[in-house]
N, C-alpha and C positions, 0 to 999 in steps of 0.2 A: 519619323523620329528614330534615329539610330541610338542605341545605348552606348554610352561612354564617348560620344562625340561631342566635344565642346561646342561646336559651331551650331548644334541643334538646340542649344539653351540660350536664348537671348539674354537672360539675366546673368548667366555665367560668363558669356562673352563681354558683357558690359562690365562686370566686376573685374575680370582679368585685364581688360582694357584699361580700366581705371587704375589698377594697381601698377601696370607696366608704364603708364604715362606718368603717374605720380613719382615712381622710382626714377624714371628718366629725367625728371626735373628736380630731383634731390629730396623729395619727401619720403618719409616712412608712412606706412599704412597699417591702421588697426581695423580689423574686420570683427564685428560682433555678430553672433548668431545663437538662437536658442536651440537650434537643431545640430546634434553632433554628427548626424548623417550629412548635412550640408557642409560642415567644417571638414569632414573626411573628403567629400567630393571636391571641394576647393583645393585641399591638399593634393589629391590625385592629380587634378589638372595642372597645378603648379609644377609638380615634379615631372610632368611631361613636357614642360616649356623651358626655353633657355632664359637666363637673366638677360635684361637689356645690355646691349654691347658695351656700354660704358661701365658696367658693374661685373666684369668677368673674374675679378680676382679681389682679394681682401685690400690689396693696395689700391686698386682702382676704385673701390668703394670708399675707402678712407680718403683718397684724393678728391673723389667726387663730392663727399659730405664736407670737405674743408674748402670747397670752392675752387679747387685747382682744375677741375674738369667739368664742363657744362656743355653737353651736346646740343642743347637747345640754342645757346648763344653762338656756337660755332657753326650752326646750320646743319649739323649732323644728328638726326634723330635715331632711335634705336632701330635696328633692322628687325625683320620679322621674328617674333619670339618662337615661332614654330620651327624655323629653319635657320642654321647658322650661316653667317656671311662666308663666302668662299674664301678658303686658305686661312681662316682664322678659328682657332679653337674656342668653342663656346661652353659655358658651364650651365648645367641645369640646376634649377632650384633644389635646394637640400635643406631637410628639416634640422633645426637646431644650428644651422649655419647661416642660411639666408632667410629663413622664417622660423618663427616660434608658434607653438600651440599651446594653450592653456585651457584645460577642461577639468571636470570633476576628478579625473584620475591623476591630476598633477598634484603632488604633495605641497605643503605650505613652504618648506625650504626651497624647493625648485621654483615655485611661484615667485618668490621674492628675487631669486637669482635671475630668472628670465626677465622680470620687469627691469631690474637694474641694468642688466646687460643690454636689453633693447633700447633703453634711454641713454645709454652711454654713447658719447660722441665718437664717431669713426667706427662704430660697431657694424659688422657685416650683415646683421639681420636687418631686413628691409620691411617685412610683414610680420604682424602679430595676429593670429587667429585666436579669438577668445570666445568661449562659451559663456553666455549670460547665465547659465545654470551651474556654473563652477562653484558657486557659494563663496 
């Protein structure tokens, strides 16, 4: 077991695969955890990976969620999240842009704003990480 290597953690590989496949078909994902350490680890691994190819820009994401782009119907799946496609600039997951995190340190005004923003149609946030102990 190597520290910090996602492939050594079967549960993390499964979770990241579920996130990437869900995003690739147009779903948003909410992940609940009691462990802040686990949420931080998920964040760390997300930030090291690339967004699925069909979600590289806010316009791509907006078009995707409006049904204008669907890689599963066109037969194009996302390329490997660890490595960008040749000659195509890829974007890595970014906090408060592509995913949100809500935990005990998030104040009540920010909680409401994050929830509204995540639920807004066409929003670029695709994943919401939530601590069940946030209160």
